C-alpha positions in Angstrom: -41.7 12.0 71.6 -38.0 12.8 71.7 -37.7 10.9 75.0 -39.3 7.9 73.6 -37.0 7.9 70.6 -34.0 8.4 72.8 -35.2 5.6 75.1 -35.6 3.2 72.1 -32.1 4.1 70.8 -30.5 3.6 74.1 -32.2 0.3 74.8 -32.6 -1.2 71.3 -30.8 -4.4 72.1 -32.9 -5.5 75.1 -36.2 -4.2 73.4 -35.5 -6.3 70.3 -34.8 -9.4 72.3 -37.9 -8.9 74.5 -40.0 -8.5 71.3 -38.5 -11.6 69.8 -39.3 -13.6 73.0 -42.9 -12.1 73.0 -43.4 -13.2 69.3 -42.3 -16.7 70.2 -44.7 -16.9 73.1 -47.5 -15.5 71.0 -47.0 -18.2 68.3 -46.3 -21.0 70.9 -49.1 -20.4 73.4 -51.9 -18.6 71.4 -54.1 -21.2 69.7 -55.5 -18.8 67.3 -52.0 -18.2 65.9 -51.5 -21.8 65.0 -52.8 -21.6 61.4 -50.3 -18.8 60.7 -47.2 -20.8 61.9 -46.3 -22.4 58.4 -46.8 -19.0 56.8 -44.6 -17.4 59.5 -41.8 -19.9 59.0 -41.8 -19.3 55.3 -41.8 -15.5 55.7 -38.8 -15.8 58.0 -36.8 -17.9 55.5 -37.2 -15.1 53.0 -37.1 -12.1 55.4 -33.9 -12.9 57.3 -31.5 -13.0 54.3 -33.3 -9.9 52.9 -32.8 -8.0 56.0 -29.1 -9.0 56.3 -28.6 -8.0 52.6 -30.2 -4.6 53.1 -28.2 -4.0 56.3 -24.9 -4.7 54.6 -25.9 -2.7 51.5 -26.7 0.4 53.6 -23.5 -0.1 55.6 -21.2 -0.5 52.7 -22.8 2.5 50.9 -20.8 4.6 53.3 -17.5 3.0 52.3 -15.1 5.0 50.1 -13.1 2.5 47.9 -10.0 4.8 48.0 -9.9 4.4 51.8 -10.1 0.6 51.7 -6.4 -0.2 52.0 -5.5 -3.7 53.4 -3.2 -3.7 56.4 -1.0 -6.6 57.7 -3.2 -7.0 60.8 -6.2 -7.6 58.4 -4.4 -10.7 57.0 -3.4 -12.0 60.5 -6.9 -11.7 61.9 -8.5 -13.3 58.8 -6.1 -16.2 59.0 -6.8 -16.6 62.7 -10.5 -16.8 62.1 -10.1 -19.2 59.2 -7.6 -21.4 60.9 -9.5 -21.6 64.3 -12.8 -22.4 62.5 -11.0 -25.1 60.3 -9.3 -26.8 63.3 -12.7 -27.1 65.2 -14.3 -28.3 61.9 -11.7 -31.0 61.6 -12.3 -32.2 65.2 -16.0 -32.4 64.5 -15.5 -34.2 61.2 -13.3 -36.8 62.9 -16.2 -37.5 65.4 -14.0 -38.1 68.5 -16.3 -36.2 70.9 -19.8 -36.9 72.3 -22.9 -35.2 70.9 -22.9 -32.6 73.7 -19.3 -31.6 73.1 -20.0 -31.4 69.3 -22.8 -28.9 69.9 -20.5 -26.8 72.0 -17.8 -26.9 69.4 -20.3 -26.0 66.7 -21.3 -22.9 68.7 -17.7 -21.9 69.1 -17.0 -22.5 65.4 -19.8 -20.2 64.2 -18.6 -17.5 66.6 -15.1 -17.6 65.3 -15.9 -17.5 61.6 -18.7 -15.0 61.8 -18.0 -11.7 60.0 -17.6 -8.3 61.7 -20.8 -6.5 62.7 -21.8 -3.6 60.6 -22.4 -1.7 63.7 -18.9 -2.1 64.8 -17.8 1.0 62.9 -19.9 3.2 65.2 -18.3 1.8 68.4 -14.9 2.0 66.7 -15.4 5.7 65.9 -16.6 6.5 69.4 -13.6 4.7 71.0 -11.2 6.7 68.7 -10.3 3.9 66.2 -9.9 4.0 62.5 -13.4 3.4 60.9 -11.9 3.0 57.4 -9.6 0.1 58.5 -12.6 -1.6 60.1 -14.7 -1.3 57.0 -11.8 -2.9 55.0 -11.6 -5.8 57.4 -15.4 -6.2 57.3 -15.2 -6.7 53.6 -12.3 -9.1 53.8 -13.8 -11.3 56.4 -17.1 -11.3 54.5 -15.3 -12.8 51.5 -13.5 -15.3 53.7 -16.6 -16.4 55.4 -18.5 -16.8 52.2 -15.8 -19.3 51.0 -15.1 -21.1 54.4 -18.8 -21.7 55.5 -19.9 -23.5 52.3 -16.7 -25.6 52.4 -16.8 -26.7 56.1 -20.4 -26.6 57.2 -21.7 -29.4 54.9 -18.9 -31.7 56.3 -19.7 -30.8 60.0 -23.4 -31.1 59.7 -24.3 -33.2 56.6 -27.7 -32.4 55.0 -30.1 -35.3 54.6 -30.0 -36.8 51.1 -27.2 -34.4 50.0 -23.6 -35.3 49.3 -20.8 -32.7 49.8 -21.0 -31.0 46.4 -24.7 -30.4 46.3 -24.7 -29.2 49.9 -21.6 -27.0 49.2 -23.4 -25.5 46.1 -26.7 -24.9 48.0 -25.0 -23.1 50.9 -22.6 -21.1 48.5 -25.6 -20.0 46.5 -27.2 -18.5 49.5 -24.2 -17.2 51.6 -21.9 -15.8 48.9 -24.4 -13.5 47.3 -25.7 -12.5 50.8 -22.2 -11.3 51.9 -20.5 -10.2 48.8 -23.1 -8.7 46.4 -24.1 -5.9 48.9 -20.5 -4.5 48.6 -20.3 -4.9 44.9 -23.7 -3.3 44.4 -22.8 -0.4 46.8 -19.6 0.3 44.8 -21.4 0.1 41.4 -24.1 2.6 42.7 -21.4 4.9 44.0 -19.6 5.1 40.7 -22.4 4.9 38.0 -25.6 5.8 39.8 -24.7 8.6 42.1 -28.3 9.8 42.7 -29.4 6.4 43.9 -26.2 6.1 46.0 -27.0 9.5 47.5 -30.4 8.3 48.5 -28.9 5.2 50.1 -26.6 7.4 52.2 -29.7 9.3 53.4 -31.1 6.1 54.7 -27.9 4.4 55.9 -28.8 5.3 59.5 -31.8 2.9 59.2 -29.4 -0.1 59.1 -29.3 0.0 62.8 -33.1 -0.5 63.0 -33.1 -3.1 60.4 -30.6 -4.9 62.5 -32.9 -4.6 65.5 -35.8 -6.2 63.5 -33.5 -9.0 62.4 -32.4 -9.5 66.0 -36.0 -9.8 67.3 -36.6 -12.5 64.7 -33.4 -14.5 65.4 -34.1 -14.2 69.2 -37.5 -15.8 68.6 -35.9 -18.5 66.5 -33.3 -19.2 69.1 -35.8 -19.4 72.0 -38.0 -21.8 69.9 -35.0 -24.1 69.3 -34.0 -24.1 73.0 -37.6 -24.7 74.1 -38.1 -27.6 71.7 -34.7 -29.1 72.4 -34.5 -32.2 74.7 -30.9 -31.1 75.7 -30.5 -30.5 79.4 -29.6 -27.1 81.1 -25.9 -28.0 81.4 -25.4 -28.4 77.7 -27.3 -25.2 76.9 -25.2 -23.3 79.5 -22.1 -24.9 78.1 -22.9 -23.6 74.6 -23.5 -20.2 76.0 -20.2 -20.4 77.8 -18.5 -21.2 74.4 -19.8 -17.8 73.2 -18.2 -16.2 76.2 -14.8 -17.9 75.7 -14.7 -17.0 72.0 -15.7 -13.5 72.7 -12.9 -13.0 75.3 -10.3 -14.7 73.0 -11.1 -12.7 69.9 -11.3 -9.3 71.6 -8.0 -10.0 73.4 -6.2 -11.4 70.3 -7.5 -8.5 68.1 -6.3 -5.9 70.5 -2.9 -7.7 70.9 -2.3 -7.9 67.2 -3.7 -4.4 66.7 -1.3 -2.9 69.3 1.7 -4.0 67.1 0.3 -1.9 64.1 -1.1 1.1 66.1 -4.6 -0.2 65.5 -5.5 -1.7 68.9 -9.1 -0.5 68.9 -9.9 -1.1 65.2 -8.4 -4.5 65.3 -10.1 -5.5 68.6 -13.6 -4.5 67.4 -13.0 -6.0 63.9 -12.6 -9.5 65.1 -14.4 -9.2 68.4 -17.7 -7.4 67.5 -19.7 -9.9 65.5 -22.7 -9.8 63.1 -24.5 -12.1 65.5 -27.8 -11.9 63.6 -26.0 -13.5 60.6 -24.3 -16.0 62.9 -27.6 -17.2 64.6 -29.3 -17.5 61.2 -26.4 -19.6 59.8 -26.4 -21.8 62.9 -30.2 -22.4 62.8 -30.0 -23.0 59.0 -26.8 -25.0 58.4 -25.7 -26.4 61.8 -27.5 -28.0 64.8 -30.0 -25.2 65.8 -29.0 -25.7 69.4 -25.5 -24.2 68.5 -27.3 -20.9 67.9 -27.2 -20.4 71.7 -23.5 -19.5 71.4 -23.8 -16.5 69.1 -27.1 -15.7 70.9 -25.1 -15.3 74.1 -22.3 -13.6 72.2 -24.7 -10.7 71.8 -24.7 -10.2 75.5 -21.0 -10.7 76.1 -19.9 -8.3 73.3 -22.3 -5.6 74.4 -21.2 -5.8 78.0 -17.6 -5.4 76.9 -18.4 -2.5 74.5 -20.4 -0.7 77.2 -17.4 -1.0 79.5 -15.1 0.3 76.8 -17.3 3.3 76.2 -17.7 4.0 79.9 -13.9 4.1 80.3 -13.7 6.3 77.2 -16.1 8.8 78.8 -14.3 8.7 82.1 -10.9 9.6 80.6 
């Protein structure tokens, strides 16, 4: 039994993605599952934000507010993510590119503004970085993303029958509570409901498995959009390549800025390791669903880099 558990822990990423692909094939190919498709789609719409909320709540429950001190590199990285996302959004709003390039840019945009992964603190600690600084940046970039996404996404991909303000309000009402309330709730429980908070800490380790379930779901969604899309292989590969480019740029920029403040590891992981589950869900929900291929591929790129970093750390 211990070997099975160890195997699942070591291979959670590929297992979750394989399960997601299997679920898609089951619903797509098995005729007896056809009546359940509408119910499954409705369940996913409710389940995904719920899983992301719980994942963030369990992660933030471990944060000590006394240790959440903003640093200069926090501001620089947040400005970089905001500015790069805004620049791409402006290019998309101007409409000067073809449809294919627009999809690639949408994929890059969601990879740039996406908040830090809750699992990044684990990798940061193993690499010898400052976990407290990373938690602080996670909170900062969640607030930034909760503001930027509702402002820009309705302009980039207009909703049918909705002008900017209604679309802005709709996205804000879903994204802001999803990213901000978990932190506020965790802090309130820590201060006023210590027993409840203590129980949350006991189960904080389960956030990893909640992430795995969410990853399986978004993998299924991404494969469905790719399979149903009329876009050619070149555009799909181009969107995946956008994920690689943004991954390299953000890890490199984060480590460069962090090196100036003695926080090379923390800053690199803060901006480079993304909550790709959230990114894929946002892309499928508020942008062209094909753009979700970028954060979908980002899962692979960031984990290859993290595996290499951990290997180097073990070898030293």
